N, C-alpha and C positions, 0 to 999 in steps of 0.2 A: 684099286690100290689106295692104301692109306699113307699119308705123309705126316710123320710125327714131328713136325717143325712148326714153330710159331710164325704165322703169316706176317706179323708186324716186324719180325726180326729176319726171317729167311723165307720169303715167299717163293713158291715154285716158279721156275722160269716159264714165262708165258709161251715159249715155243715148244714146251713139253707136249707131245702128242698123246701120251697115255691118259686114260681116264683116271682121275684121282680125287680124293677128298683130303684136304689138309686140315688135320685135327688140332694141331698145336702140340707142344711138348708133353710127353707122358711123365710128369714129375711124380715121384713116389715119396711117401713119407720117410723121413730119415730113420725113424725107428728108435734110435738111441740118441742121447744128448752128446754134446761135445766133451772130450776128455777134460778132466779136472785141471790139468796143467794148462790147457788152452784157455779155459775160462779164467784162470788166475792171471795168465799173461794179458788177456784182453782187459781185465778189470784193473790192471796195474797202471794204466795210463790212457792217453788218447787212442782212438781207434787206429789199429795198425793197418799197414798195407799187406795184402796177400800177394805172394809171388810164387807161381808154379808153372812149370813147362812140360808137365805130363810125360809123354813118351818121347819127346824130342831127344836126340842123341847129345849127350854132354860128355866130352872126352877128358875134361880137366875139372872134375867136381870141386877139388880143394881150391883151385884158383878162383872158381866162381864163388865159393864160400867167402874167400877173402874180399872179393869184389862187393859182396853183399854188405860186409862190415863197413867198407868205405862208403857205400851208398847210404846206409843208415846214418853214418856220421855226417855226410854232406847235406842230407835232406832234413836231418833232425827227426826222422820218422822211424817208428818201430816196424819191424817186418815179421810176418809169419810166412815161412818158406816151406813149400811142399818138397819133400825129399824126391818124389817122382821116381821114374824108372832108373834114373842115374844114381839114386841113393844119396842125394845131396845131404851133406852134414859137415859141419866144421869141427875139427878137433879142438879148436880154440873158441870156447863158448863165449857169447856176448849177451849182456843183459837185455839189449834191445832187439835181439833176433831169436825167434823160436822156430826150430825145424820140426815138422810134423809128418806123420805117415798119413794114410788115407783118413780124412775126416769128412763128415757130411757137409757139403757145400751149402745145402739148403739152410743149415743153422749157422754156418760160419760167415758166409758172405754178407748177410745183413749187418754184421758187426764190424765190417771192414770199412776203411776210408775209401779204398778202391782196390781193384783186382788187376794185377799184371800177369799176363798168361801167354800161352803159345797160340791161341786162336782156335783151340779145340771147340767144336760145336757145343758139347755138353757144358764145358766151363763157361763159355760165353752166355749160354742160356741161363745158367744159375746166377751169374753175375747180373744179367739183365733183369731177372726176376727179383733179385735183391734190391734193385734200384740204386746201385752204386756205379760210379764211373769205372771204366775199364780200358786197358790198352793191350793190344796183342802184337807179338813178335813172331810171325808165322815161319814155319819151316817147310811144310809140304801140304799138298792136296787142298782141301777146302779151307784150310787155315788162312789162306790168302784172301779168299772171298769173305770170310768172317771178319778179317781185319778191315777190309773195305767197308763192310756194313757198319761196323762200329763207328768209323769216321763219318760215314754218310748220315747216320742217325744222330750224330752229335752227342754220343755218350762217351767219347774218348778221343784222344789226340791221334794225329797221324804218326806212324811209327815206321821203323826200318824192318827188314827181314831178320829172322833169328840169326842167320849166318853173319850178319853185320852188326848185331847187337853188342854193345859194350857198356861200360859203366856210365858214360855220358848219356847214352840213349835212355837208359832206365831212369837216371836222375831226372832227365827232361820229362819223361812220361809221368813220373810221380809228381813233379812240380806242376805240370799242366793239369793233372787231375785235381790237385788241391786248389789251384788258383782260378780255374775256369768254372764259374757258377753254372753256366749253361749245361755242362756235362752232367752234373748232378740233377739239375731240373729236368733235363730230357730223360735221364735214366729213371727218375721217379715216375714220369709220365708213362714211359714204356712199360715199367713194372706193373702199373695198374692194369694195362691192357693184357699183359701176359697172365696175371693172377686171375682174371675173369674168364680166360679161355677154357679151362678145365679139360685139357687135352686127354688126360687119362680116362675121364668119364665119357667123353665123346667117342674115343676109340672103342671102349668097351661096349657102349651102346650100339655102335655101328656093327661090331662083330656079332653081338647078340641078335641084332636085327637080321644080319646076313644069314644066320643059322636058324632064325625063327624061334629064338628063345627070349624070355623076359630077362631084362637086366636086373642084377642084384643091387644096383646103386639106388640110393634114395632119390626121388624125383623132387 
């Protein structure tokens, strides 16, 4: 069994009885660049904060959009907000907030001041690889474990659950990511470890070895 997760971020539980090899994350090349409007927004000022809650259920998207406007005003920070499954977007556009559809996190996150998210494993992994602070507001399943790891690793602040998340909680998370130098220092250190793991190559090599064929990856 192969476990495609980074040991430095999510090590397999020691009590696991199955035989496994932990390869690290299988990051793939983004393939395409960021949309022009995203590049223009990033270039127009200081690094923005990314906010995205993935598949988490959001029943009042317009109210959340209004909350983002207040958060941007209170913190003085620009925001890039993922529309996510809820289709978040405000009918009242603001110059300091950009709503985006799916964009390659591999290219976006290194340009962010920090990443605020739902605790999804993939989002957490890309933020960790980018070497930026992050904060998670979990809703279900492994999101809670990922939130715990973010705090334990010192790459982001302690946060509440998604159900309890409000304007104050997000403002506090943003301010903590900005004001705590250790979060960025720890994130940079962790990123160096993740970047050298080469999980995709390790997984491909193991599969090729399993089936007795040579790998096509350069040695």
